[in-house]
Every structure is written in structure tokens, then in C-alpha cells.
C-alpha positions in Angstrom: 132.4 104.2 122.9 136.0 103.1 122.4 135.3 102.9 118.6 134.3 106.6 118.6 137.3 107.6 120.6 139.6 105.8 118.2 138.1 107.6 115.3 137.5 111.1 116.7 139.9 111.1 119.7 139.2 112.7 123.0 137.0 114.4 124.0 135.2 114.4 120.7 134.9 110.6 120.5 133.3 110.5 124.0 130.9 113.4 123.1 129.8 111.8 119.8 129.3 108.4 121.5 127.2 109.9 124.2 125.1 111.9 121.8 124.4 108.9 119.7 123.7 106.8 122.8 121.1 109.5 123.9 119.5 109.5 120.5 118.0 106.1 121.2 115.9 107.6 123.9 114.6 110.2 121.5 113.6 107.4 119.2 112.0 105.4 121.9 109.9 108.3 123.2 108.9 109.3 119.7 107.8 105.7 118.9 105.8 105.5 122.2 104.2 108.9 121.6 103.3 108.0 118.0 101.8 104.6 118.8 100.0 105.7 122.0 98.8 108.9 120.4 97.7 107.0 117.3 95.7 104.5 119.3 94.0 107.2 121.4 93.7 109.5 118.4 91.8 106.7 116.5 89.3 106.5 119.3 88.9 110.3 119.3 88.4 110.3 115.5 85.7 107.7 115.8 83.9 109.8 118.5 84.2 112.8 116.2 82.3 111.1 113.3 80.0 108.7 115.1 76.3 109.9 114.9 76.2 110.8 118.6 76.0 114.4 119.6 77.3 113.8 123.1 80.4 111.9 121.9 80.9 114.5 119.2 81.0 117.3 121.8 83.3 115.4 124.1 85.8 114.5 121.4 85.7 118.0 119.9 86.4 119.5 123.3 89.3 117.2 123.8 90.8 118.0 120.4 90.3 121.7 120.9 91.8 121.7 124.4 95.0 119.8 123.6 95.6 121.6 120.3 95.3 124.9 122.1 97.8 124.0 124.8 101.5 124.3 123.7 103.5 121.1 124.2 105.9 123.0 126.4 103.0 123.9 128.7 101.9 120.3 129.0 105.4 119.3 129.9 105.5 122.0 132.6 102.1 120.9 134.0 102.8 117.2 134.0 106.5 117.2 134.8 106.8 120.1 137.2 103.4 121.6 138.2 101.4 118.5 139.2 104.3 116.9 141.1 104.8 120.2 143.0 101.1 120.5 143.8 100.7 117.0 145.1 104.2 116.8 146.5 104.8 113.6 144.5 107.7 112.9 142.2 106.7 111.9 138.6 109.3 110.0 136.5 110.3 112.2 133.5 109.6 109.2 131.3 106.0 109.1 132.5 105.5 112.8 132.3 107.0 113.1 128.8 105.1 110.1 127.5 101.7 111.3 128.8 102.2 114.9 127.5 103.3 113.7 124.1 100.4 111.2 123.8 97.9 113.9 124.7 99.4 116.3 122.2 99.8 113.7 119.5 96.3 112.2 119.8 94.7 115.6 119.4 96.5 116.4 116.2 96.3 112.9 114.6 92.6 112.7 115.3 92.1 115.9 113.4 94.3 114.7 110.5 92.4 111.5 110.3 89.0 113.1 110.7 89.9 115.4 107.8 90.8 112.5 105.6 87.4 110.8 106.4 85.4 114.0 105.9 87.2 114.5 102.5 85.4 111.4 101.2 82.3 112.5 99.2 79.0 112.3 101.1 77.7 110.3 98.2 79.8 107.3 99.4 77.9 107.3 102.7 74.5 107.6 100.9 75.4 104.7 98.5 76.3 102.5 101.5 73.1 103.4 103.2 71.2 102.3 100.0 73.0 99.0 100.3 71.7 98.6 103.8 75.1 98.9 105.4 75.3 100.2 109.0 77.6 103.0 110.2 80.5 100.7 111.2 80.3 98.6 108.0 80.3 101.7 105.9 83.3 103.0 107.8 85.2 99.8 107.6 84.6 98.6 104.1 84.1 101.8 102.1 85.3 105.0 103.8 88.5 104.0 105.6 90.1 102.2 102.6 89.8 105.5 100.7 90.7 107.8 103.6 93.9 105.9 104.5 95.7 106.9 101.3 95.0 110.5 102.0 96.1 110.4 105.6 99.4 108.4 105.4 101.6 111.3 104.1 100.4 113.9 106.7 100.6 111.2 109.5 104.2 110.6 108.6 104.8 114.3 108.4 103.4 114.7 112.0 105.7 112.0 113.2 108.5 114.3 112.2 107.0 117.0 114.5 106.8 114.4 117.3 110.5 113.7 117.0 111.4 117.4 117.1 108.9 117.9 119.9 110.8 115.5 122.1 113.6 118.0 122.3 111.5 120.0 124.7 111.4 117.2 127.2 114.8 118.1 128.5 113.1 120.8 130.7 111.7 118.1 133.0 114.9 116.1 133.1 114.3 113.5 130.4 117.6 112.0 129.3 117.5 112.4 125.6 119.7 113.9 122.9 118.8 117.5 123.8 119.6 117.2 127.5 122.9 115.4 127.0 123.9 117.8 124.3 123.1 120.9 126.5 125.1 119.4 129.3 128.1 119.0 127.1 127.6 122.5 125.6 127.6 124.0 129.1 130.5 122.0 130.4 134.0 123.6 130.8 135.6 120.8 128.8 137.7 122.1 125.9 136.2 120.8 122.6 132.6 120.8 123.9 131.8 124.4 122.9 128.2 125.1 121.8 129.4 125.8 118.2 130.6 122.2 118.1 127.9 120.4 120.1 124.8 122.0 118.5 125.8 121.2 114.9 126.3 117.6 115.8 122.9 117.5 117.5 121.3 119.2 114.5 122.9 116.5 112.2 121.5 113.7 114.4 118.0 115.2 114.3 118.4 115.7 110.6 119.3 112.0 110.2 116.1 111.0 112.0 113.7 113.4 110.3 115.0 113.6 106.7 114.2 110.0 105.6 110.7 110.4 107.0 110.2 113.7 105.1 111.3 112.0 101.9 109.0 109.1 102.5 106.0 111.5 103.2 106.8 113.4 100.0 107.0 110.2 98.0 103.7 108.9 99.3 102.1 112.3 98.7 103.1 112.3 95.1 101.8 108.7 94.6 98.5 109.7 96.2 98.1 112.7 93.9 99.0 110.6 90.8 
């Protein structure tokens, strides 16, 4: 913090230092949501394509439900609604994590299912002719081809997760958005909204732009 104060002075050095400090929690929550949602989304994707009508219906219903609910509504339900209903406090970390994992898994499962479905049906038929079962076909033939089509949109959705964490301030999650809004609403001279919000936008840009460039690069290589 002292380094920022020496560079920017007061109060700007304190503001910049606290905003950068809060950014780490935005990164942590995004990583947890992406990894947790990815693991759960992989399971949902498997259930969507496995030859089982019951699992197909369950996974489709799950995907449809959590794609239909806005992330903001999930945060309200898990962070404010359920605690009020059962008169139990829920830590904002837990509420934000669960909401983002549910939201992320629903969308990633659809991205990955689309990549698998894009593989020609003839590939499945050829594997069947070689006497490969469903899991073997998926592992050795379908997934290696589907991965290259799904990497770019997966990274692209990671950007949406990072931006989506900005909504978690409504349940008291201590991230970049919450700290920034507190400073913007404070009476301290030099913390006016027209100063704070551009700094916040720059920090979000620094998080998202490299990922956007990476997704674009991978997409070009996939097309070529």
C-alpha cells in the first residue's frame, strides 16, 4: 500500500491499492467457479450424450433450468432468499461460489455438448464397426476432436464468469466491485465515481483482454 501512496499520493494511492487488493478475490472466485463449474459441467455433458433417456432428461432439465435463471436471481436466492427463509446466515463466499458454479456448469455443459455433437455421426459408426463401446469411442475418437472446437468458446465464457462476479457485491462479497462502490459512495475528496469507475473498468479490462486475445488466437488456429 505504501508503494501506491508514494506514487499516486493520498487518497488516490490508498484507493488504487485497495482496488488492486480486492481484485485478487475476483480472480479467486472466477477460478473456483470455472473449475467447479467445469467439473460439474463435464458430468452434465456426459449425461446429455450417454445413451440413457432418464439421464438425458435429467441433464437437459438441469441445463434448461440454470440457463433460464439470471445469475443475479441465483445470487438473490442463495445469498438473501434462502438465508431469510431458514433464518440461517450463509457466508457470501459460499453463496457466490454455489451460484456461479450452477450458472457456469449449465453453460459449459452446453458448449461442450455442442462440440461433441459437431463431430460427424460417421465417426461413431466407424467406432462401432471397430467394436468400441461408448466410453472408448468417446475417449479415443470423439473427445480429441471435440476439444479443439471447444477451447476457444470455453475461454470466452471464462471472460463472462469474470464479469459475472461483479454482481456478487449485492450479497456482500468483498470483491473489486464492492470495494469500488464503497469508495465511489464515500465523501472522501478524490474518490468521486468518475474517478473510481474508470479505474475499476481498467482492472476488469486487464483481466479479460488477455483471455479474449487468447480465445481469438485459438479460434484462428482451429479454423486454419
